[in-house]
N, C-alpha and C positions, 0 to 999 in steps of 0.2 A: 242845755249842758255849757258851761262856762269855759272858752276852749282858749288855753294860755300857751304863751311862746313855749313851754315846756313840751308841749305836744306836737311842738314842729321843726324838723329840720331846719338849716337856714337855706338849704337847696331850695326846700318846699315853700318857705316864706318868698324867697323871690320869684318863686314862678307864680305863686298868689297876686303879687304885684301892688294892685289899686287896692285890694279887698284890706292886705295886712294893713297897710297905711291909712284907710280909713278907721280901721279897728285901734291903731295905735296911737291916730287923732283923738279917738273916742275916748280910750283910757288916759289921756294926760287932760282932755278938756276942763275937767272941773280943777286942778290943782295947776295947770300949766300951759298956759294960754299963748306964752311963747315957743314952748314948742311943741305943740298943734301947729304952730302958724309955721316954724321950721320944718315939720314933716310937709305940711302941703307943699311950701315954697318949694323945697328940695325936691319932693316928687315931679311936679311940674318942671323944673330944672334939668333933671336929670335921671330920673326912676327911684326907684327904690333904695339903691345904696346910695346915692345922693340924698335923699331923705332920711336915712338913719345917722349919714355923716353930719346932715343940718341941725336934727334934734341933739346930737351928742356936744354938738357947739353949742346948741342954745344953753343945754343944761351945764356945759361948761361954763359956760360966761354965767350962768345964773350962781355955781358954786362960789363967785366971787361973792356973793354979797348975803347969803342963803346956804344952808347946809344941804347938799345934797348926796345920796349914796353913792361913792366913787362905782361901786357896781353896776349901777343905772346904765353912767356915762363909759363906763370898760364896756356894756352889752351892746350899747349899741353904736360903737367904734367896732368891733368886733362884726357886727352884722353889715357896717357898713365896708368890711376888708380891710379896716386899717387897722391890722395886728397889733404893730409899733404902740400906736396911740392906746390902745386896746389893753397894753400888758402893762403901760404906766400906771392907767387906770386901775388894774386890778391890782398893782404893788401900792397905790394909795390906800385900797381897800384893806391890806394887809395891813397896814399901818396904822388904821383908824379902827382896826379890829371889825368890820362889817360882819353882819350875822351872816349873809348870804355867800360870802367868800367860801365857806366850807363845801357848799354844792359845785363848785368850779372845776371841779374835773368831771361831772355825770351830765351837766347841761349841754344839751345838745347845741346852744347856740353858740357854747365853746371850743367844739370841736374841731376848728380852724387852726386852733391854738395846738392842740391836746401833742402834736410832732415836733413843736419849738423847743429847743433847747432851756428858755428862758422860764417856758413855762414850767417844763419839767422840773427844774431847778427848784419854781415857788411850791410845785407841788410837794418837791422833799422837805422844805424848810419849815412848810407848813405839817407835815407827817400824815399826809394825805396819799393817798393812792394814785400810781399814773394810771393811765389808761393804757390797753394791749392793743 
């Protein structure tokens, strides 16, 4: 059975620490070596949240030269605990009509945003239901 981030809450992912980082590195390995390096470096420097932040920054830098789904960057920033940056990239997802954006209100990775008025406004603008 393949384990995806959909099956884990952010809290559970943080508890799994190094294992999660290794899984993330494997998932990026074939296509994004700079993200793999950022994950490993970030984890060594500051643990899980730093690894997620480093990976987001690597993808953000890559987005200047090649297309990266804004959703991917937003997800990494929210897992890093950087909700303001995550919301900026979620807005970009809406602007470019990222196909993943319709799931934003149900993915547990984004649970830390559910009570944020900016997030609620975004859901309303997309005619998506709010989390209760």
